N, C-alpha and C positions, 0 to 999 in steps of 0.2 A: 504494500500500500504506500502511495506517495505521501511524503511528509507534508503537513500543512505548514503555513508560515509560523503559526504558534508553536508547533512542534520543533521547527527549525530554530526558533529563538531559544527555547528551553535547551535544546541540544547544544547550542552555542555556549550557553552559560555552564552547562555540565562540563564541557570541554575546557572552558576557562578555569573551572575549579580543579580539574585534573592537572592542568598545565601549571598553574600558579600557586596551588595549595593555599597557604594562609597569607600570602603576599597581598598587599593592597592592589597590585597590578591585575588581580583576578577580575576586578569590576571597573577599573579605570586605568588607562595607560599613563596618565600624567600624575606622578606621585606628588609633585609640589602643589598642583592645583587641588588635589584631594585633601591635602593638609589645610589649605586655605578654606576649603569648603567646610571641613570639620570645625575649624576655628570660628566660622561665622554661625554655625548651628549651636555650639556650646552655650553661648550667652542666653539662648532661648529655652534651655532645659532647666528643670528645677529639681534640686536634691530633695529626696523624700517622695517623689512622684512615682506613679506606676506608668512606665513608658513602654510603648510598642515601637520597635524599629522594623518597619515592613519593607521587604525587599533588601534584607540585611546582607545578602551575599555570604561571604566567608567570615563575617563578623568583625572585620577590621575596624570600622567606625564604631560599631556597637561597644566593643571593649573600651575604646577611648571615651565614649560617653559614660560608661560605667565607672571607669577609674576617676573621672572628674566629678562624678555624682555618686559617691559611695553609699549615700542614704537612699538612693532610688532603687526600684526593682525594675529590671529591664528584660523584656522578652524580644528576642530577634527571630523574625520569621522570613522564610524564603521558600519559593516553590521548587527550587532545585535541590533535590536530595543530596547531590554531591557538594553543593555549596554549604548546606547545613552540616554535613559531615566535617568539612574543613573548619567551619565555625566552631564546632565542638572540639576538634583537635586544637584549634587556636586557644580556646578557653582552657583546655587542659594544660597548655603551656604557661598559663597565668593563674596558678593556684591561689594567689592572693585575692583574686577577683571572685567575690561570693554572691554578687547581686545580679547575675546574668544567667539566662537559660535560652536555649535555641529550639526551634520547632519548625517542621515543614508546614507551610500554609500558603494561601493564595490571596492576594489583595482583592480579588473579585469575590471572595467568599469569607470575609472576616467574621461573619456570624458563626462560623464553625468553631472559632476560638472560645465562644461562650464567656467572654470576658469584656470588661470595659476598662478604659485607660484614661489617665489624666492628660497624657501627651502621646501623640503619634508623630514619629519622625520618619521621613522617607527620602532617600537620595536616588533620583533618576529611575524610580520604579515605574511611574506612569508612562514614561516614554518607551517602555518595552512592551506596552499593550498595542495592539495592531490598529485600533480605530479610536476616534474621539468619543464615540458612544461607549466603548469599553472604559475609557479614561473617566468619563462622567460617572459611570456606574461604580468604578473603584473609589472615586471621591465620596460617593454616597455611602459606600461600605465603610470608609474611614469615619465618616460622621456617625454612623451607627455604632462603631466601636469606641467612640469617645464618650466620656462622661459629660453631662451638661456643663457648659463653660470650659470644657477641655480644649487643649491647644493642638493644632495641626501644623507641623513644620515640614514644608516640602522644599526640596531642591530639585528643580526640573529645567529642562531646556525648552526654549520657545522658538517657533518659526520666525517671529518678528525679530528676536534678538540675533538669530543667525543671519537674517537678511541684513541687519545693520552692520554686523561684523564684516560680512562679505562686501558691502558697499564701501567700507573703509579699506579693505584689502585691495579692492579694484583700483582705488586711487594710486596704489603703489605697484600696480601691474601684477598682483598676486591672484592666483586662481581661487575660485570659490571653494570654501570648505563645505562638503556635502554631509547630509545626515548619513549615519551608518545604516547599513541595510536592515539591521534589527531594531532600529529606532523609529519612533513616530512622534516628532516634536509637537508640543502643545501649541494650538492656535491661541496666543496669549489673550487677545481681546475676548474671544468666545469663552475661553476657560474662566477668566475672571468674572465675566457676566454670569456664568453658571454658578461659580463658587459663591458669589455675593447673594444668591438666592438662598443659600443654606448655611453660610458662615459669615461672621464679621471679619472681613479681611483687614488685618492690622499692618502688615508689612509686605511690600513688594520691592525687593532690592536686587538690582543687577550686580550680584556679588563678584562676577568675573570681569567686570568692565576694564579696569586698569590692567589686570593680569593678562587679558586677551590682547589688549593694545600692545603690551610689551612682548608677549610671547608669540602671538599669532600674526602680528603685523610687523613690529619693529625687528624682532629677532628673525622672523621668517624672511623679511626682506634682506637682511644682512646675509642669511644663508643663501638666498637666491643669487645675490651679487657675487658670492664666493663659490657658487656651484656646489653647495653642500646640502645635505638633508638635515632639517631641524632635529634636535635631540631633546626629548622631554627632560633629561637630567642636566641640561646646560645650566651654568650658574645664573644666567639671566632669568630663567624660570624660578630658581630658588629665591632670587632677590625680588622678583615680581610677586611671589606668594607672600612676602612680608610687607608689601606696600598696602596702603588703604585701597578700598574697592572703587571709589568714585562712582557709585551706582547711578547717579543722575545722568551720566553720559550713555549708559546702556549699550556698550559696544560688544556685548557678549551674549551668547545664547542662554547662559546659565543664570537662573533667578532663584532667590530665596523668597518663598511665600510663607507668611505666618498668619494663621486664621484661628478664630475662636468659634467653638460650636455654640449655636444659638437655637 
């Protein structure tokens, strides 16, 4: 039987788990940006809360959230059995961390967990669903799994943000960055319109703005001039990850959305 797109996406993440084990590279190729992303999420977490990390992958971020919030109880959930296996292995390597557990689950069926949470955090989970209808459904599942007044923290890529980045790259003769085959970026305007029907949207920050200017435009142009391929581990990326985001300029596809359940 021919694999569906959904099956192919799950197979991709299973293979990433096999290849990268407990490394952060299992779910994102750019280590320095991943660290920036985590640093922007942490201030929105609350110690003592019951937290769900949905689409947790191999638990790389989850453990960082737990270490910084030792009074919180955190459940990491992912639909890839192999990612969850790596997450459990990762946790075993940190015996000092007592406030985390991992479980297989699907963002489209959060009712199966039979639990409610004070905070739900998710990094680039929605963009791995194949349609905007599925993304809307998943957002409602997150609402269902939140306590009244609970907080939803999403880091996701948007079509509009990618378009703005590519318009800047074009000014410097750089090719467009394309969505990866397994991604379906959010239509930002429609997504926020839908979200505001069900949540109080508190934060919309383009957290990648300056990082992408430095890494995907400035550094990429220097590489093009020198006939080299960009390297995610280049010192420019490390420096960029330590700079402020400058979210008002919105030159990145990557957004932080913070919402309250109403």
